[in-house]
Predicted model as a PDB file, atoms N, CA, C, CB and O in Angstrom, pLDDT in the B-factor column:
MODEL        1                                                                  
ATOM      1  N   MET A   1      58.200 -26.966 -90.099  1.00 69.00           N  
ATOM      2  CA  MET A   1      58.838 -28.034 -89.077  1.00 69.00           C  
ATOM      3  C   MET A   1      59.616 -28.299 -88.033  1.00 69.00           C  
ATOM      4  CB  MET A   1      59.272 -28.572 -89.446  1.00 69.00           C  
ATOM      5  O   MET A   1      59.543 -29.091 -87.093  1.00 69.00           O  
ATOM      6  N   THR A   2      60.818 -27.013 -88.574  1.00 76.00           N  
ATOM      7  CA  THR A   2      61.931 -27.064 -87.879  1.00 76.00           C  
ATOM      8  C   THR A   2      62.262 -25.849 -86.978  1.00 76.00           C  
ATOM      9  CB  THR A   2      62.904 -27.299 -88.769  1.00 76.00           C  
ATOM     10  O   THR A   2      63.289 -25.668 -86.324  1.00 76.00           O  
ATOM     11  N   TYR A   3      61.170 -25.058 -87.083  1.00 71.00           N  
ATOM     12  CA  TYR A   3      61.147 -23.503 -86.152  1.00 71.00           C  
ATOM     13  C   TYR A   3      61.495 -24.024 -84.839  1.00 71.00           C  
ATOM     14  CB  TYR A   3      59.472 -22.545 -86.024  1.00 71.00           C  
ATOM     15  O   TYR A   3      61.064 -25.158 -84.627  1.00 71.00           O  
ATOM     16  N   ARG A   4      62.185 -23.469 -83.879  1.00 73.00           N  
ATOM     17  CA  ARG A   4      62.421 -23.673 -82.521  1.00 73.00           C  
ATOM     18  C   ARG A   4      62.128 -22.164 -81.825  1.00 73.00           C  
ATOM     19  CB  ARG A   4      63.991 -24.276 -82.299  1.00 73.00           C  
ATOM     20  O   ARG A   4      62.907 -21.213 -81.871  1.00 73.00           O  
ATOM     21  N   PRO A   5      60.885 -22.184 -81.206  1.00 70.00           N  
ATOM     22  CA  PRO A   5      60.337 -21.261 -80.613  1.00 70.00           C  
ATOM     23  C   PRO A   5      60.991 -21.255 -79.138  1.00 70.00           C  
ATOM     24  CB  PRO A   5      58.881 -21.437 -80.720  1.00 70.00           C  
ATOM     25  O   PRO A   5      61.529 -22.287 -78.737  1.00 70.00           O  
ATOM     26  N   THR A   6      60.941 -19.896 -78.180  1.00 71.00           N  
ATOM     27  CA  THR A   6      61.454 -19.993 -77.312  1.00 71.00           C  
ATOM     28  C   THR A   6      60.906 -20.546 -76.025  1.00 71.00           C  
ATOM     29  CB  THR A   6      61.835 -19.087 -77.318  1.00 71.00           C  
ATOM     30  O   THR A   6      61.497 -20.910 -75.008  1.00 71.00           O  
ATOM     31  N   HIS A   7      59.530 -20.515 -76.349  1.00 68.00           N  
ATOM     32  CA  HIS A   7      58.562 -21.205 -75.260  1.00 68.00           C  
ATOM     33  C   HIS A   7      57.721 -21.970 -76.200  1.00 68.00           C  
ATOM     34  CB  HIS A   7      57.603 -20.120 -74.229  1.00 68.00           C  
ATOM     35  O   HIS A   7      57.447 -21.543 -77.321  1.00 68.00           O  
ATOM     36  N   PRO A   8      57.221 -23.357 -75.637  1.00 73.00           N  
ATOM     37  CA  PRO A   8      57.782 -23.649 -74.356  1.00 73.00           C  
ATOM     38  C   PRO A   8      59.308 -24.002 -74.533  1.00 73.00           C  
ATOM     39  CB  PRO A   8      56.982 -24.820 -73.676  1.00 73.00           C  
ATOM     40  O   PRO A   8      59.698 -24.317 -75.657  1.00 73.00           O  
ATOM     41  N   ARG A   9      59.999 -23.973 -73.701  1.00 76.00           N  
ATOM     42  CA  ARG A   9      61.553 -24.416 -73.050  1.00 76.00           C  
ATOM     43  C   ARG A   9      61.488 -25.799 -73.911  1.00 76.00           C  
ATOM     44  CB  ARG A   9      61.723 -24.676 -70.945  1.00 76.00           C  
ATOM     45  O   ARG A   9      61.822 -26.055 -75.068  1.00 76.00           O  
ATOM     46  N   ARG A  10      60.935 -26.563 -72.895  1.00 84.00           N  
ATOM     47  CA  ARG A  10      60.882 -28.016 -73.118  1.00 84.00           C  
ATOM     48  C   ARG A  10      59.803 -28.739 -73.953  1.00 84.00           C  
ATOM     49  CB  ARG A  10      60.821 -28.564 -71.902  1.00 84.00           C  
ATOM     50  O   ARG A  10      59.004 -29.526 -73.446  1.00 84.00           O  
ATOM     51  N   LEU A  11      59.829 -28.444 -75.171  1.00 85.00           N  
ATOM     52  CA  LEU A  11      58.915 -28.970 -76.397  1.00 85.00           C  
ATOM     53  C   LEU A  11      58.883 -30.623 -75.991  1.00 85.00           C  
ATOM     54  CB  LEU A  11      59.719 -28.615 -78.183  1.00 85.00           C  
ATOM     55  O   LEU A  11      59.861 -31.348 -75.808  1.00 85.00           O  
ATOM     56  N   GLN A  12      57.604 -30.942 -75.920  1.00 90.00           N  
ATOM     57  CA  GLN A  12      57.407 -32.391 -75.705  1.00 90.00           C  
ATOM     58  C   GLN A  12      56.987 -32.969 -77.159  1.00 90.00           C  
ATOM     59  CB  GLN A  12      56.222 -32.684 -74.508  1.00 90.00           C  
ATOM     60  O   GLN A  12      57.372 -34.045 -77.616  1.00 90.00           O  
ATOM     61  N   ARG A  13      56.197 -32.125 -77.745  1.00 92.00           N  
ATOM     62  CA  ARG A  13      55.556 -32.603 -79.009  1.00 92.00           C  
ATOM     63  C   ARG A  13      55.053 -31.471 -79.639  1.00 92.00           C  
ATOM     64  CB  ARG A  13      54.455 -33.622 -78.823  1.00 92.00           C  
ATOM     65  O   ARG A  13      54.793 -30.413 -79.067  1.00 92.00           O  
ATOM     66  N   ARG A  14      54.882 -31.764 -81.131  1.00 92.00           N  
ATOM     67  CA  ARG A  14      54.672 -30.702 -82.203  1.00 92.00           C  
ATOM     68  C   ARG A  14      53.573 -31.149 -82.846  1.00 92.00           C  
ATOM     69  CB  ARG A  14      55.823 -30.465 -83.199  1.00 92.00           C  
ATOM     70  O   ARG A  14      53.660 -32.376 -82.869  1.00 92.00           O  
ATOM     71  N   THR A  15      52.531 -30.771 -83.410  1.00 95.00           N  
ATOM     72  CA  THR A  15      51.480 -31.125 -84.050  1.00 95.00           C  
ATOM     73  C   THR A  15      51.041 -30.471 -85.261  1.00 95.00           C  
ATOM     74  CB  THR A  15      50.628 -31.101 -83.268  1.00 95.00           C  
ATOM     75  O   THR A  15      50.034 -29.792 -85.064  1.00 95.00           O  
ATOM     76  N   VAL A  16      51.469 -30.454 -86.457  1.00 94.00           N  
ATOM     77  CA  VAL A  16      51.082 -29.584 -87.412  1.00 94.00           C  
ATOM     78  C   VAL A  16      49.863 -30.193 -88.056  1.00 94.00           C  
ATOM     79  CB  VAL A  16      52.187 -29.294 -88.362  1.00 94.00           C  
ATOM     80  O   VAL A  16      49.590 -31.385 -88.201  1.00 94.00           O  
ATOM     81  N   TYR A  17      49.081 -28.943 -88.469  1.00 96.00           N  
ATOM     82  CA  TYR A  17      47.611 -29.339 -89.482  1.00 96.00           C  
ATOM     83  C   TYR A  17      47.592 -28.434 -90.355  1.00 96.00           C  
ATOM     84  CB  TYR A  17      46.050 -29.317 -88.805  1.00 96.00           C  
ATOM     85  O   TYR A  17      47.675 -27.246 -90.043  1.00 96.00           O  
ATOM     86  N   ARG A  18      47.466 -28.901 -91.747  1.00 95.00           N  
ATOM     87  CA  ARG A  18      47.379 -27.892 -92.921  1.00 95.00           C  
ATOM     88  C   ARG A  18      45.725 -27.484 -93.030  1.00 95.00           C  
ATOM     89  CB  ARG A  18      48.008 -28.667 -94.481  1.00 95.00           C  
ATOM     90  O   ARG A  18      44.821 -28.285 -93.268  1.00 95.00           O  
ATOM     91  N   HIS A  19      45.589 -26.147 -92.813  1.00 93.00           N  
ATOM     92  CA  HIS A  19      44.461 -25.565 -92.776  1.00 93.00           C  
ATOM     93  C   HIS A  19      43.842 -24.881 -94.286  1.00 93.00           C  
ATOM     94  CB  HIS A  19      44.681 -24.598 -91.699  1.00 93.00           C  
ATOM     95  O   HIS A  19      42.674 -24.672 -94.612  1.00 93.00           O  
ATOM     96  N   SER A  20      44.992 -24.660 -94.962  1.00 94.00           N  
ATOM     97  CA  SER A  20      44.473 -24.634 -96.464  1.00 94.00           C  
ATOM     98  C   SER A  20      45.915 -24.719 -96.865  1.00 94.00           C  
ATOM     99  CB  SER A  20      43.480 -23.189 -97.105  1.00 94.00           C  
ATOM    100  O   SER A  20      46.879 -24.957 -96.137  1.00 94.00           O  
ATOM    101  N   GLU A  21      45.884 -24.436 -98.416  1.00 92.00           N  
ATOM    102  CA  GLU A  21      46.993 -24.703 -99.265  1.00 92.00           C  
ATOM    103  C   GLU A  21      48.494 -24.068 -98.813  1.00 92.00           C  
ATOM    104  CB  GLU A  21      46.568 -24.163-100.637  1.00 92.00           C  
ATOM    105  O   GLU A  21      49.607 -24.556 -99.006  1.00 92.00           O  
ATOM    106  N   ASP A  22      48.093 -22.697 -98.083  1.00 93.00           N  
ATOM    107  CA  ASP A  22      49.052 -21.855 -97.838  1.00 93.00           C  
ATOM    108  C   ASP A  22      49.153 -21.428 -96.062  1.00 93.00           C  
ATOM    109  CB  ASP A  22      48.732 -20.629 -98.848  1.00 93.00           C  
ATOM    110  O   ASP A  22      49.971 -20.664 -95.551  1.00 93.00           O  
ATOM    111  N   VAL A  23      48.069 -22.179 -95.385  1.00 95.00           N  
ATOM    112  CA  VAL A  23      48.314 -21.864 -93.798  1.00 95.00           C  
ATOM    113  C   VAL A  23      48.268 -23.373 -93.225  1.00 95.00           C  
ATOM    114  CB  VAL A  23      46.977 -20.744 -93.000  1.00 95.00           C  
ATOM    115  O   VAL A  23      47.628 -24.367 -93.570  1.00 95.00           O  
ATOM    116  N   LEU A  24      49.271 -23.113 -92.144  1.00 93.00           N  
ATOM    117  CA  LEU A  24      49.701 -24.117 -91.331  1.00 93.00           C  
ATOM    118  C   LEU A  24      49.135 -23.874 -89.840  1.00 93.00           C  
ATOM    119  CB  LEU A  24      51.240 -24.177 -91.405  1.00 93.00           C  
ATOM    120  O   LEU A  24      49.235 -22.701 -89.483  1.00 93.00           O  
ATOM    121  N   TYR A  25      48.622 -24.661 -89.001  1.00 94.00           N  
ATOM    122  CA  TYR A  25      48.339 -24.471 -87.759  1.00 94.00           C  
ATOM    123  C   TYR A  25      48.838 -25.347 -86.923  1.00 94.00           C  
ATOM    124  CB  TYR A  25      47.183 -24.388 -87.594  1.00 94.00           C  
ATOM    125  O   TYR A  25      48.429 -26.504 -86.831  1.00 94.00           O  
ATOM    126  N   VAL A  26      49.907 -24.775 -86.148  1.00 92.00           N  
ATOM    127  CA  VAL A  26      50.649 -25.749 -85.207  1.00 92.00           C  
ATOM    128  C   VAL A  26      50.664 -25.640 -83.644  1.00 92.00           C  
ATOM    129  CB  VAL A  26      52.009 -25.695 -85.574  1.00 92.00           C  
ATOM    130  O   VAL A  26      50.795 -24.556 -83.077  1.00 92.00           O  
ATOM    131  N   VAL A  27      50.540 -26.680 -83.069  1.00 93.00           N  
ATOM    132  CA  VAL A  27      50.213 -26.761 -81.619  1.00 93.00           C  
ATOM    133  C   VAL A  27      51.400 -27.544 -81.166  1.00 93.00           C  
ATOM    134  CB  VAL A  27      48.744 -27.472 -81.245  1.00 93.00           C  
ATOM    135  O   VAL A  27      51.740 -28.644 -81.601  1.00 93.00           O  
ATOM    136  N   LEU A  28      52.149 -26.645 -79.980  1.00 91.00           N  
ATOM    137  CA  LEU A  28      53.295 -26.924 -79.440  1.00 91.00           C  
ATOM    138  C   LEU A  28      52.944 -27.309 -77.927  1.00 91.00           C  
ATOM    139  CB  LEU A  28      54.261 -25.753 -79.636  1.00 91.00           C  
ATOM    140  O   LEU A  28      52.419 -26.544 -77.119  1.00 91.00           O  
ATOM    141  N   ASP A  29      53.286 -28.487 -77.714  1.00 91.00           N  
ATOM    142  CA  ASP A  29      53.047 -29.094 -76.278  1.00 91.00           C  
ATOM    143  C   ASP A  29      54.406 -29.108 -75.160  1.00 91.00           C  
ATOM    144  CB  ASP A  29      52.562 -30.725 -76.550  1.00 91.00           C  
ATOM    145  O   ASP A  29      55.237 -30.012 -75.246  1.00 91.00           O  
ATOM    146  N   GLY A  30      54.500 -28.320 -74.407  1.00 89.00           N  
ATOM    147  CA  GLY A  30      55.455 -28.299 -73.832  1.00 89.00           C  
ATOM    148  C   GLY A  30      55.174 -28.701 -72.117  1.00 89.00           C  
ATOM    149  O   GLY A  30      54.023 -28.778 -71.687  1.00 89.00           O  
ATOM    150  N   ARG A  31      56.054 -28.872 -71.475  1.00 87.00           N  
ATOM    151  CA  ARG A  31      55.907 -29.804 -70.284  1.00 87.00           C  
ATOM    152  C   ARG A  31      54.889 -29.015 -69.391  1.00 87.00           C  
ATOM    153  CB  ARG A  31      57.407 -30.130 -69.471  1.00 87.00           C  
ATOM    154  O   ARG A  31      54.184 -29.730 -68.678  1.00 87.00           O  
ATOM    155  N   THR A  32      54.686 -27.602 -69.306  1.00 88.00           N  
ATOM    156  CA  THR A  32      53.665 -27.384 -68.509  1.00 88.00           C  
ATOM    157  C   THR A  32      52.539 -26.154 -69.335  1.00 88.00           C  
ATOM    158  CB  THR A  32      54.370 -26.911 -67.021  1.00 88.00           C  
ATOM    159  O   THR A  32      51.527 -25.697 -68.802  1.00 88.00           O  
ATOM    160  N   LYS A  33      52.961 -25.859 -70.514  1.00 89.00           N  
ATOM    161  CA  LYS A  33      51.805 -25.376 -71.245  1.00 89.00           C  
ATOM    162  C   LYS A  33      51.613 -25.845 -72.603  1.00 89.00           C  
ATOM    163  CB  LYS A  33      51.836 -24.016 -71.296  1.00 89.00           C  
ATOM    164  O   LYS A  33      52.286 -26.819 -72.939  1.00 89.00           O  
ATOM    165  N   GLN A  34      50.759 -25.294 -73.504  1.00 90.00           N  
ATOM    166  CA  GLN A  34      50.542 -25.691 -74.664  1.00 90.00           C  
ATOM    167  C   GLN A  34      50.188 -24.149 -75.360  1.00 90.00           C  
ATOM    168  CB  GLN A  34      49.407 -26.901 -74.670  1.00 90.00           C  
ATOM    169  O   GLN A  34      49.486 -23.255 -74.888  1.00 90.00           O  
ATOM    170  N   LEU A  35      50.934 -24.184 -76.649  1.00 89.00           N  
ATOM    171  CA  LEU A  35      51.104 -23.010 -77.414  1.00 89.00           C  
ATOM    172  C   LEU A  35      50.380 -23.160 -78.891  1.00 89.00           C  
ATOM    173  CB  LEU A  35      52.670 -22.730 -77.532  1.00 89.00           C  
ATOM    174  O   LEU A  35      50.294 -24.332 -79.259  1.00 89.00           O  
ATOM    175  N   HIS A  36      49.929 -22.331 -79.655  1.00 90.00           N  
ATOM    176  CA  HIS A  36      49.368 -22.467 -80.958  1.00 90.00           C  
ATOM    177  C   HIS A  36      49.890 -21.351 -81.887  1.00 90.00           C  
ATOM    178  CB  HIS A  36      47.845 -22.447 -80.872  1.00 90.00           C  
ATOM    179  O   HIS A  36      49.777 -20.156 -81.616  1.00 90.00           O  
ATOM    180  N   LEU A  37      50.375 -21.757 -82.822  1.00 88.00           N  
ATOM    181  CA  LEU A  37      50.893 -21.020 -83.709  1.00 88.00           C  
ATOM    182  C   LEU A  37      50.309 -20.945 -85.292  1.00 88.00           C  
ATOM    183  CB  LEU A  37      52.145 -21.422 -83.630  1.00 88.00           C  
ATOM    184  O   LEU A  37      50.078 -21.999 -85.885  1.00 88.00           O  
ATOM    185  N   ARG A  38      50.111 -19.802 -85.860  1.00 92.00           N  
ATOM    186  CA  ARG A  38      49.570 -19.993 -87.221  1.00 92.00           C  
ATOM    187  C   ARG A  38      50.504 -19.379 -88.043  1.00 92.00           C  
ATOM    188  CB  ARG A  38      48.179 -19.434 -87.458  1.00 92.00           C  
ATOM    189  O   ARG A  38      50.848 -18.204 -87.915  1.00 92.00           O  
ATOM    190  N   ILE A  39      50.992 -20.275 -89.026  1.00 90.00           N  
ATOM    191  CA  ILE A  39      51.953 -19.747 -90.140  1.00 90.00           C  
ATOM    192  C   ILE A  39      51.096 -19.373 -91.358  1.00 90.00           C  
ATOM    193  CB  ILE A  39      53.095 -20.889 -90.589  1.00 90.00           C  
ATOM    194  O   ILE A  39      50.047 -19.949 -91.646  1.00 90.00           O  
ATOM    195  N   SER A  40      51.539 -18.538 -91.922  1.00 94.00           N  
ATOM    196  CA  SER A  40      50.682 -18.448 -93.350  1.00 94.00           C  
ATOM    197  C   SER A  40      51.932 -17.948 -94.192  1.00 94.00           C  
ATOM    198  CB  SER A  40      49.147 -17.206 -93.391  1.00 94.00           C  
ATOM    199  O   SER A  40      52.805 -17.176 -93.795  1.00 94.00           O  
ATOM    200  N   VAL A  41      51.832 -18.566 -95.472  1.00 91.00           N  
ATOM    201  CA  VAL A  41      52.876 -18.415 -96.553  1.00 91.00           C  
ATOM    202  C   VAL A  41      52.113 -17.222 -97.674  1.00 91.00           C  
ATOM    203  CB  VAL A  41      53.229 -20.138 -97.354  1.00 91.00           C  
ATOM    204  O   VAL A  41      50.957 -17.171 -98.092  1.00 91.00           O  
ATOM    205  N   VAL A  42      53.198 -16.409 -97.911  1.00 93.00           N  
ATOM    206  CA  VAL A  42      52.649 -15.462 -98.837  1.00 93.00           C  
ATOM    207  C   VAL A  42      53.614 -15.014 -99.740  1.00 93.00           C  
ATOM    208  CB  VAL A  42      52.072 -14.357 -98.199  1.00 93.00           C  
ATOM    209  O   VAL A  42      54.793 -15.075 -99.391  1.00 93.00           O  
ATOM    210  N   GLN A  43      53.332 -14.591-100.800  1.00 92.00           N  
ATOM    211  CA  GLN A  43      54.220 -14.245-101.973  1.00 92.00           C  
ATOM    212  C   GLN A  43      54.158 -12.611-102.288  1.00 92.00           C  
ATOM    213  CB  GLN A  43      53.705 -15.136-103.327  1.00 92.00           C  
ATOM    214  O   GLN A  43      53.127 -11.974-102.503  1.00 92.00           O  
ATOM    215  N   MET A  44      55.250 -12.193-102.268  1.00 92.00           N  
ATOM    216  CA  MET A  44      55.256 -10.806-102.524  1.00 92.00           C  
ATOM    217  C   MET A  44      55.142 -10.554-104.183  1.00 92.00           C  
ATOM    218  CB  MET A  44      56.625 -10.177-101.865  1.00 92.00           C  
ATOM    219  O   MET A  44      55.898 -11.068-105.006  1.00 92.00           O  
ATOM    220  N   VAL A  45      54.026  -9.647-104.489  1.00 93.00           N  
ATOM    221  CA  VAL A  45      53.732  -9.332-105.867  1.00 93.00           C  
ATOM    222  C   VAL A  45      54.175  -7.882-105.962  1.00 93.00           C  
ATOM    223  CB  VAL A  45      52.179  -9.566-106.268  1.00 93.00           C  
ATOM    224  O   VAL A  45      54.208  -7.579-107.155  1.00 93.00           O  
ATOM    225  N   ALA A  46      54.456  -7.073-105.347  1.00 94.00           N  
ATOM    226  CA  ALA A  46      55.005  -5.627-105.597  1.00 94.00           C  
ATOM    227  C   ALA A  46      55.732  -5.111-104.378  1.00 94.00           C  
ATOM    228  CB  ALA A  46      53.822  -4.588-105.951  1.00 94.00           C  
ATOM    229  O   ALA A  46      55.317  -5.356-103.246  1.00 94.00           O  
ATOM    230  N   ASP A  47      56.886  -4.350-104.623  1.00 94.00           N  
ATOM    231  CA  ASP A  47      57.623  -3.685-104.022  1.00 94.00           C  
ATOM    232  C   ASP A  47      58.148  -2.159-104.789  1.00 94.00           C  
ATOM    233  CB  ASP A  47      58.589  -4.645-103.718  1.00 94.00           C  
ATOM    234  O   ASP A  47      59.075  -1.936-105.568  1.00 94.00           O  
ATOM    235  N   LEU A  48      56.964  -1.137-104.097  1.00 95.00           N  
ATOM    236  CA  LEU A  48      57.054   0.246-104.909  1.00 95.00           C  
ATOM    237  C   LEU A  48      57.827   1.043-103.868  1.00 95.00           C  
ATOM    238  CB  LEU A  48      55.471   1.021-105.353  1.00 95.00           C  
ATOM    239  O   LEU A  48      58.052   0.707-102.705  1.00 95.00           O  
ATOM    240  N   HIS A  49      58.279   2.421-104.637  1.00 93.00           N  
ATOM    241  CA  HIS A  49      58.502   3.496-104.174  1.00 93.00           C  
ATOM    242  C   HIS A  49      57.223   4.246-104.059  1.00 93.00           C  
ATOM    243  CB  HIS A  49      59.450   4.061-104.872  1.00 93.00           C  
ATOM    244  O   HIS A  49      56.203   3.967-104.688  1.00 93.00           O  
ATOM    245  N   ARG A  50      57.381   5.408-103.042  1.00 91.00           N  
ATOM    246  CA  ARG A  50      56.028   6.010-103.301  1.00 91.00           C  
ATOM    247  C   ARG A  50      55.405   6.558-104.500  1.00 91.00           C  
ATOM    248  CB  ARG A  50      55.935   6.907-102.585  1.00 91.00           C  
ATOM    249  O   ARG A  50      54.185   6.707-104.577  1.00 91.00           O  
ATOM    250  N   GLU A  51      56.324   6.902-105.567  1.00 92.00           N  
ATOM    251  CA  GLU A  51      55.829   7.195-106.846  1.00 92.00           C  
ATOM    252  C   GLU A  51      55.222   6.258-107.671  1.00 92.00           C  
ATOM    253  CB  GLU A  51      56.716   7.653-107.500  1.00 92.00           C  
ATOM    254  O   GLU A  51      54.499   6.471-108.644  1.00 92.00           O  
ATOM    255  N   GLY A  52      55.644   5.018-107.110  1.00 92.00           N  
ATOM    256  CA  GLY A  52      54.974   3.644-108.010  1.00 92.00           C  
ATOM    257  C   GLY A  52      56.199   3.148-108.902  1.00 92.00           C  
ATOM    258  O   GLY A  52      55.873   2.257-109.687  1.00 92.00           O  
ATOM    259  N   ARG A  53      57.312   3.468-108.944  1.00 92.00           N  
ATOM    260  CA  ARG A  53      58.672   2.723-109.294  1.00 92.00           C  
ATOM    261  C   ARG A  53      58.698   1.465-108.513  1.00 92.00           C  
ATOM    262  CB  ARG A  53      60.027   3.605-108.931  1.00 92.00           C  
ATOM    263  O   ARG A  53      58.236   1.253-107.392  1.00 92.00           O  
ATOM    264  N   PRO A  54      59.413   0.567-109.429  1.00 91.00           N  
ATOM    265  CA  PRO A  54      59.970  -0.622-108.404  1.00 91.00           C  
ATOM    266  C   PRO A  54      61.056  -0.479-107.775  1.00 91.00           C  
ATOM    267  CB  PRO A  54      60.219  -1.819-108.961  1.00 91.00           C  
ATOM    268  O   PRO A  54      62.068   0.069-108.212  1.00 91.00           O  
ATOM    269  N   VAL A  55      60.885  -1.039-106.553  1.00 92.00           N  
ATOM    270  CA  VAL A  55      62.166  -0.987-105.386  1.00 92.00           C  
ATOM    271  C   VAL A  55      63.446  -1.695-106.270  1.00 92.00           C  
ATOM    272  CB  VAL A  55      61.746  -2.105-103.678  1.00 92.00           C  
ATOM    273  O   VAL A  55      63.114  -2.828-106.620  1.00 92.00           O  
ATOM    274  N   THR A  56      64.670  -1.369-106.674  1.00 88.00           N  
ATOM    275  CA  THR A  56      65.524  -2.281-107.355  1.00 88.00           C  
ATOM    276  C   THR A  56      66.625  -2.668-106.271  1.00 88.00           C  
ATOM    277  CB  THR A  56      66.144  -1.614-108.719  1.00 88.00           C  
ATOM    278  O   THR A  56      67.404  -3.577-106.558  1.00 88.00           O  
ATOM    279  N   ASP A  57      66.744  -1.943-104.882  1.00 76.00           N  
ATOM    280  CA  ASP A  57      67.944  -2.416-104.165  1.00 76.00           C  
ATOM    281  C   ASP A  57      67.527  -3.810-103.174  1.00 76.00           C  
ATOM    282  CB  ASP A  57      68.541  -1.063-103.204  1.00 76.00           C  
ATOM    283  O   ASP A  57      68.390  -4.362-102.491  1.00 76.00           O  
TER     284      ASP A  57                                                      
ENDMDL                                                                          
END                                                                             
């Protein structure tokens, strides 16, 4: 809701739609253009070294 993209520079309106539990679709209306943005929420389930050991740093 608070993400501030660099374009459109003069944001007039932001419309947010929930596509599913973890996906939002955002329409940004500027003075001269309209942009679309899709936001997915993800959960990391593993971070492993090549050998399969968990990364600890």
